[in-house]
Each structure stands twice: as structure tokens, then as C-alpha cells.
C-alpha positions as CSV (number, residue, x, y, z in Angstrom):
1,M,-0.5,-0.2,0.0
2,K,1.3,3.4,-0.8
3,L,1.7,5.7,2.3
4,P,0.4,9.3,1.8
5,F,3.4,11.9,1.0
6,F,2.4,14.1,3.8
7,L,4.5,12.0,6.1
8,A,7.9,12.8,4.0
9,S,6.8,16.3,3.2
10,K,8.8,18.1,5.9
11,F,11.9,16.5,4.5
12,V,11.4,15.6,0.9
13,A,10.6,18.5,-1.4
14,A,8.1,16.7,-3.6
15,E,7.3,13.6,-5.6
16,T,7.8,14.9,-8.9
17,L,10.4,17.1,-10.4
18,E,8.3,19.1,-11.7
19,A,6.6,20.0,-8.0
20,T,10.5,20.3,-7.0
21,L,11.9,22.8,-9.2
22,P,9.8,25.8,-7.3
23,V,10.7,24.6,-3.8
24,A,14.5,25.2,-5.4
25,A,13.8,28.1,-6.8
26,D,12.6,29.8,-3.6
27,L,15.4,28.3,-1.7
28,R,17.6,30.0,-4.2
29,S,15.8,33.3,-3.7
30,Q,16.3,33.3,-0.4
31,G,20.3,33.5,-0.8
32,L,20.7,29.3,-0.3
33,R,22.3,27.2,-3.0
34,T,20.9,23.8,-3.5
35,T,21.8,20.6,-4.9
36,L,18.5,18.2,-6.1
37,D,19.0,14.7,-5.0
38,L,16.6,12.2,-7.1
39,L,16.0,9.1,-4.1
40,G,16.4,5.9,-4.7
41,E,19.0,3.4,-4.3
42,Y,20.8,-0.2,-4.7
43,I,19.0,-1.1,-8.4
44,S,19.5,-4.6,-9.1
45,D,17.7,-4.5,-12.6
46,P,19.8,-3.0,-15.4
47,T,16.9,-1.8,-17.1
48,L,15.9,0.0,-14.2
49,A,19.4,1.2,-13.8
50,T,19.2,2.7,-17.3
51,A,16.0,4.4,-17.0
52,A,17.8,6.0,-13.5
53,K,20.6,7.3,-15.6
54,N,18.1,8.5,-18.5
55,S,16.2,10.5,-15.1
56,Y,19.4,12.1,-13.9
57,I,20.2,13.0,-17.5
58,Q,16.9,14.7,-17.7
59,L,17.1,16.3,-14.2
60,V,20.3,18.1,-15.6
61,R,18.4,19.4,-18.8
62,N,15.8,20.4,-16.4
63,L,18.0,22.5,-14.7
64,Q,19.2,23.8,-18.0
65,E,16.0,25.2,-18.7
66,A,15.6,26.6,-15.5
67,D,18.2,29.9,-16.8
68,G,19.9,30.5,-13.6
69,A,16.8,30.4,-11.2
70,I,18.1,27.1,-9.8
71,D,21.8,25.7,-9.3
72,K,22.4,23.2,-11.6
73,N,24.0,20.7,-8.9
74,I,22.9,17.3,-8.4
75,S,23.4,14.4,-6.0
76,I,23.6,10.6,-7.0
77,K,23.7,7.2,-6.0
78,L,26.0,5.2,-8.0
79,S,23.7,1.8,-7.0
80,M,21.2,3.8,-8.8
81,L,23.2,3.3,-11.9
82,G,23.8,-0.4,-11.8
83,Q,27.5,-0.1,-9.5
84,K,25.8,-3.2,-7.9
85,I,25.4,-4.9,-11.3
86,D,28.8,-4.4,-12.9
87,E,31.0,-1.5,-12.1
88,S,31.8,-1.1,-15.9
89,F,28.2,-1.1,-16.4
90,C,27.8,1.8,-14.1
91,L,30.8,3.2,-15.1
92,D,29.4,4.0,-18.8
93,N,26.3,5.2,-17.6
94,V,28.5,7.7,-15.4
95,H,29.9,9.0,-18.5
96,E,27.1,9.2,-20.1
97,L,25.7,11.4,-17.7
98,L,28.8,13.8,-17.1
99,R,29.1,14.4,-20.7
100,V,25.6,15.8,-20.9
101,A,26.8,17.9,-17.0
102,K,29.7,19.3,-18.9
103,E,28.1,20.2,-22.0
104,T,25.7,22.0,-19.8
105,G,27.9,23.1,-16.8
106,T,26.3,21.2,-14.1
107,F,28.5,19.9,-11.2
108,V,27.6,16.3,-10.3
109,R,28.0,15.1,-6.9
110,L,28.9,11.0,-6.1
111,D,27.0,10.1,-2.9
112,M,28.6,7.5,-0.7
113,E,27.1,5.1,0.7
114,G,27.3,1.8,2.8
115,T,31.1,0.4,3.1
116,D,30.3,-2.5,0.6
117,V,30.7,0.3,-1.9
118,T,33.2,2.8,-0.6
119,E,36.2,1.3,-2.6
120,S,33.8,1.2,-5.6
121,T,32.8,4.6,-5.5
122,I,36.1,6.2,-5.0
123,S,37.5,4.0,-7.9
124,I,34.9,5.5,-10.3
125,L,35.7,9.1,-9.2
126,E,39.6,8.5,-10.0
127,K,38.8,7.2,-13.2
128,V,36.1,10.1,-14.4
129,Y,37.7,12.9,-12.5
130,P,40.3,13.8,-15.4
131,E,37.7,14.1,-17.9
132,Y,35.3,16.2,-15.9
133,P,37.7,17.7,-13.2
134,E,34.8,21.0,-13.0
135,N,32.1,18.3,-12.9
136,V,32.2,15.9,-10.7
137,G,33.6,15.5,-6.9
138,I,32.4,13.0,-4.1
139,V,31.2,12.4,-0.4
140,L,33.3,11.1,2.0
141,Q,32.3,9.9,6.1
142,A,33.8,10.9,8.9
143,Y,32.8,7.8,11.2
144,L,34.9,5.6,8.5
145,K,38.3,4.6,10.0
146,R,39.5,4.8,6.2
147,T,38.1,8.5,5.6
148,A,41.7,10.2,6.4
149,E,43.5,8.1,3.9
150,D,40.6,8.3,1.4
151,I,40.9,12.1,2.1
152,E,44.3,12.4,1.1
153,R,43.7,10.4,-1.9
154,V,40.9,12.5,-3.4
155,C,42.8,15.6,-2.2
156,A,45.7,14.7,-4.1
157,L,43.3,13.8,-7.3
158,G,42.3,17.4,-6.9
159,A,38.4,16.7,-6.6
160,R,35.8,18.5,-4.1
161,V,35.0,16.5,-1.2
162,R,31.8,16.9,0.7
163,L,32.5,15.6,4.1
164,C,29.6,14.3,6.5
165,K,29.2,12.2,9.6
166,G,27.9,9.0,8.1
167,A,24.8,7.3,8.3
168,Y,24.6,3.7,7.6
169,K,25.1,1.1,10.6
170,E,28.3,-0.2,10.4
171,P,30.6,-2.6,12.1
172,A,33.1,-1.5,15.0
173,K,36.1,-2.5,13.1
174,L,35.2,-0.3,10.0
175,A,33.5,2.8,12.1
176,Y,34.1,4.5,15.0
177,Q,30.6,4.3,17.1
178,D,30.7,6.7,19.8
179,M,30.0,10.7,19.1
180,P,32.7,12.2,20.8
181,T,35.0,10.5,18.5
182,I,33.2,10.8,15.3
183,R,32.9,14.4,15.9
184,E,36.9,14.5,16.6
185,Q,37.4,12.6,13.8
186,F,35.0,15.0,11.4
187,L,37.1,17.9,12.8
188,E,40.2,16.9,11.7
189,H,39.4,15.9,8.7
190,M,37.7,19.1,8.2
191,D,41.1,20.7,8.7
192,T,42.8,18.7,6.4
193,L,39.6,19.2,3.9
194,I,40.0,23.5,3.9
195,T,44.0,23.4,4.4
196,K,44.4,21.2,1.6
197,G,41.1,20.6,-0.3
198,K,39.1,22.1,-3.3
199,F,36.0,24.0,-2.1
200,P,34.9,21.4,0.3
201,A,31.8,21.0,1.7
202,I,31.0,21.0,5.7
203,A,27.8,18.7,5.7
204,T,26.5,18.5,9.2
205,H,23.2,19.9,11.5
206,D,25.7,19.4,14.9
207,D,26.0,23.0,16.8
208,I,29.4,21.6,17.8
209,L,30.7,21.0,14.6
210,I,29.3,24.3,12.9
211,D,30.5,26.1,15.7
212,A,34.0,24.7,15.4
213,T,34.2,25.0,11.9
214,R,33.2,28.9,12.5
215,S,36.0,29.2,15.0
216,Y,38.6,27.5,13.0
217,V,38.2,29.5,10.1
218,K,38.1,32.9,11.4
219,T,41.2,31.9,13.8
220,N,43.0,30.6,10.2
221,N,41.8,33.7,8.3
222,V,40.0,31.3,5.7
223,S,37.8,33.6,3.3
224,P,34.3,31.8,3.2
225,D,34.7,32.0,-0.6
226,T,37.0,28.6,-0.1
227,F,34.4,26.4,1.1
228,E,30.6,25.9,2.0
229,F,28.1,24.5,4.9
230,Q,25.6,21.9,3.6
231,M,22.7,21.0,5.4
232,L,19.3,18.9,4.2
233,Y,16.0,20.3,3.1
234,G,13.5,20.5,5.8
235,I,16.2,20.5,8.8
236,R,16.7,23.4,10.4
237,A,15.8,26.1,8.0
238,D,16.1,29.3,10.2
239,T,19.7,27.9,11.1
240,Q,20.4,27.6,7.5
241,K,19.3,31.4,6.4
242,A,21.4,32.2,9.7
243,I,24.4,31.4,8.1
244,A,24.2,32.5,5.3
245,E,23.5,36.1,6.8
246,E,26.7,35.2,8.1
247,G,28.6,35.8,5.1
248,Y,29.0,31.9,4.8
249,G,27.6,29.7,1.4
250,I,25.4,27.1,2.4
251,R,23.8,24.7,0.6
252,V,20.8,23.1,1.3
253,Y,20.5,19.3,-0.5
254,V,16.9,18.6,-1.6
255,P,15.5,15.4,-2.1
256,F,12.4,14.4,-4.2
257,G,11.3,11.3,-5.9
258,D,8.9,8.9,-5.1
259,M,10.9,6.5,-4.1
260,W,11.3,8.2,0.0
261,L,9.5,5.3,1.5
262,P,12.4,2.8,0.7
263,Y,15.0,5.5,1.5
264,Y,13.8,6.9,4.9
265,S,12.8,3.3,5.7
266,R,16.4,1.9,5.3
267,R,18.0,4.8,7.3
268,L,15.6,4.2,10.2
269,R,16.0,0.7,10.5
270,E,20.1,0.4,10.0
271,R,20.8,3.1,12.9
272,K,18.6,4.1,15.7
273,E,20.6,7.6,15.9
274,N,18.7,8.3,12.8
275,V,15.1,7.9,14.1
276,W,16.0,10.3,16.7
277,F,17.7,12.8,14.2
278,I,14.3,12.5,12.5
279,L,12.1,13.2,15.3
280,K,14.2,15.7,16.8
281,N,14.2,18.1,13.5
282,M,10.7,17.5,13.3
283,F,10.3,20.8,15.6
284,K,13.9,22.0,15.6
285,K,14.4,24.9,13.8
């Protein structure tokens, strides 16, 4: 049975692209940068993966037609493009998408998923980046124990990194489990990215991390033009506007699509912290 969309409407812009575009344009008019994120993941049927690629390409073309009213910036999941079916098949799909992104001046962020695809995702970035250096970047997750090496690897490549805490349930041998340690790792990685990275994105709703980043850049005379904060649609909208008013760049990730139920169900099943995060942010400004 299809559940009513109002259950997700706090955090998902709309079920269709047509209804999402005005939402993104409104955010942009408020001085907030946007990234559109078509929901879906872990496709196992090549036909569906091809359809997802075509949907991403249509999204890029729609943003081009918006003629500046909406940022030409999207986030994709490689598992939607056949990453778990066959990596070479996925790579072909990514190349096709990035060719259109290059033609239209669109930036495509490769989202990071579970550790079963971490190495594959970075490897695909390394394969496509030389041809599309201005059009592709990646997400890295602070709680993974491998992330310090991955950041050095991606910074050496020259690609843009979005740093987040990480939302998947991972074993202790692969990921830090307690929040103080995760915060400590996040701030160490923030330091590295702002020092060595190319326009890093500091993606967090955590006041401790936001304040620490503010303090770091002020102490080290880092220009606000060299990085940006990122947050999710529907979460702390007043805080997003306040950050923008302070002169920092802030980008809002705008999820949309009819696959919102699998997306949130997976997150809520995997980590109890995600349940608390959603409930807390239902009312937090």
C-alpha cells in the first residue's frame, strides 16, 4: 500500500521533479544554494539502472532550462546506476551523465553509501575525474576509519569533497561508534580539507561542528569563499538562513521523488540514531 506523501513532506520537497523545481527556486531566491537529489538506491535490474541514468540526464537538462533560477548541481547514488550489477556498466552510465553535465555546466556529486561500495565509488571517481574535473566530486564519511587516507587520496586527485558524519550502520572494525570520537574525526578531516582540499563542503546539522568550523576559519583567516556549509532540506531552516546571513555559503540538499519510503525506511532500520535525528528535527528550527 502506498503511504501518503505528507509523512515525508517535512524532509522531501515533492514526489515529482515538476513540483520540486519551484521549491528549489524559492530556496535560491532566499540566498541558499541548492543540490537536487533524486531518491533511490541499490538497483539490481539493468533496465531500471538505465532508466535512472535517463532520469538523471533529464534532471540535468531541466536545470539547464531553468536559466539560472536553480543551481545546476545534483547528487547521485552510483548504486542507482548499476554499481552492484557490474562496475563497468555503472561506469558507462556515469560517463554518459557526466558528458551532459559538462555540456551544461552542471556539478554532479557522487554520494557515498555503505562500506560495500566505498572503494568502488572512489575508484569510479578516479576514473572519471580527469575528463570532468569541474563537473564531479564525492562524499566522504567522517566515521569510517579509512577516511583519513581517502581524503588524502581525493585531495591528491584534486576533486571536491563533501564531508559528513555518516548515516549507515557499520561494524566497529570499520567505523567509529561513539559520537565524541566521530566529532573529533570530523574536525580533523575538516582541517585537512580546508587546508588541502578544493572548495570542501562541511555537511552537518551539529552545532558543535558548525561552531568549531566557524572558529577554525576565523582563527586561520580562511575566506568564506573557499568552502561552504551544507544541510538537508527541512532541517533547521532558520539556522540555514542565519549561516547565509553571516556571509557563509550554505547549500541545501533537496531530496525528491516517489522512492522516499524505501530511502527513509532503510535509514531508520539501520541506525537508531537516525530515528532520533528525524524526530528531533521535526520541530527544531
